[in-house]
N, C-alpha and C positions, 0 to 999 in steps of 0.2 A: 414442455424445456425442462430437460433432467439437468444431474449435477453437473454431464458433461460438459454442457452449454457456457454453465455459471465458471468451470474453469477453465473454458475456455477462454472466458475473458481478462483472466489472469493473463493468458501468454498472449492474449493480443498487448496487453499492459507490458509486459516482458518487452517485448518484440516493438512497439515503439519507444522505450526505453533505449533500446540498440541503438535507433535510429542517431540517436543524441539533439533532437529538435524537442525543444520543450513545449514548442508546441502543437505536437504530436501526440507528446502524450497528455496535454491540458485536454486539446478536442476529447480524449475519452472521461472529462467530468462533467458532469449536469453543469447547465448554469449557474445553478444555486449551491453548488456542489461543497461543502464542504469538508478540508485533508485538516487530518494532525498528521502532524510530516515524522518520518523515524529520526533524523536528524537535525531537529530545531526546533525551538518552544513555541513559534509563532502557529498561531489557529491561523488556518487560511480560509478566505472566507467565499469567496470568488473566481474566477479564471484570471487575472492579472495578478493578483496573491497568487494563484497557483500557479504559474507560469513563473513566478517568479521564483519560488520552492525549485523548481528544476529546473533551470540555470546554472544551479550553483550544484544541485545533487548530479546531474548529468555527465556532469566536469567529472564529475569521481569514475567514472567509465559504470555504473555500475550493473550488474545481473542480478536475477533473485531466481530464484526455485522454492519453490513450496516443498516444506519439510512434514504438514498435518494441514488438512486443509477439512472444514465441518458446511458443508451447504445446506442451508434450507431455505424454504422457499415462503413467502411472508404473503403474497397473496401474487394472484398472474402476474403482475406488473412491479413485486420487487422479493429480491432475493439477496440471502446477505448469507459469504464466506468469511467464517472465521478461523484461523490456524497460526501456524509459527510458519516464517520464512529465512533464509538467508540469504543476505545479500552480498557476492564478492565485487569486491571494485577492480579497476583495472588495475589500483599498485598490490593488489594480492589483498589487500585486506579483507577482512569479513564483519556484517554482521546480524544478527541473527534475531529478531523483532516477533512480536505480534501482530497479528493484522487482523480488523474487519473491514469489508467489503459492504457495502451495502449498494445493491442497485436495483436503477429502477429503470423501465420500459419508457422509452421517450419516442413517443412518434416514429414507434416501429425496431429503435435503436435500444439496447442496453446502455447505459451511462452510468458512472459511478456516483454515488449522489451523497454518496458518506464514504469515508476512507481515514481509519484509524491505525497506526504504528506506531510500536515503540520499542524500543530494544530492549532485550531480558536484561531484569536486574543482577546486580551479581550478587550471591549472596558471599560474606564473610566472616566465616566463622570466629568470634572474638569473646575468647573464657567460654563463658559460661551464655552468653546470648547469641544471639544471630542480630548482625547489623548487615541492613541493604542498603548499599552503595547507590547512590545517587546516578 
């Protein structure tokens, strides 16, 4: 296993997004996966909830590009990729987010066990203090 193999898992996930099929995306997640999605405040705990998120997310026609990736191997069957990616939507809007994917090898197939994605916070200068917009 090497870094490129783990980076290829994002390419596989991004290609599944391009299908517009929430089942194609959901199938890449482990049965007990946890998703902390970019554009929803609801934690997703199973395939049904993960699929529900992707129904609405895929309607926006997202395509992601990794801006920074940091791959680490935690064990023979666990790998993590954390960094920053940017999504461009069908209407031209973009969102840059931090991400962490924890991959687990299950029956010879790498699946997403944990996926956290959160939009980058905006920093607004207010007089002598810094305010972080939520």
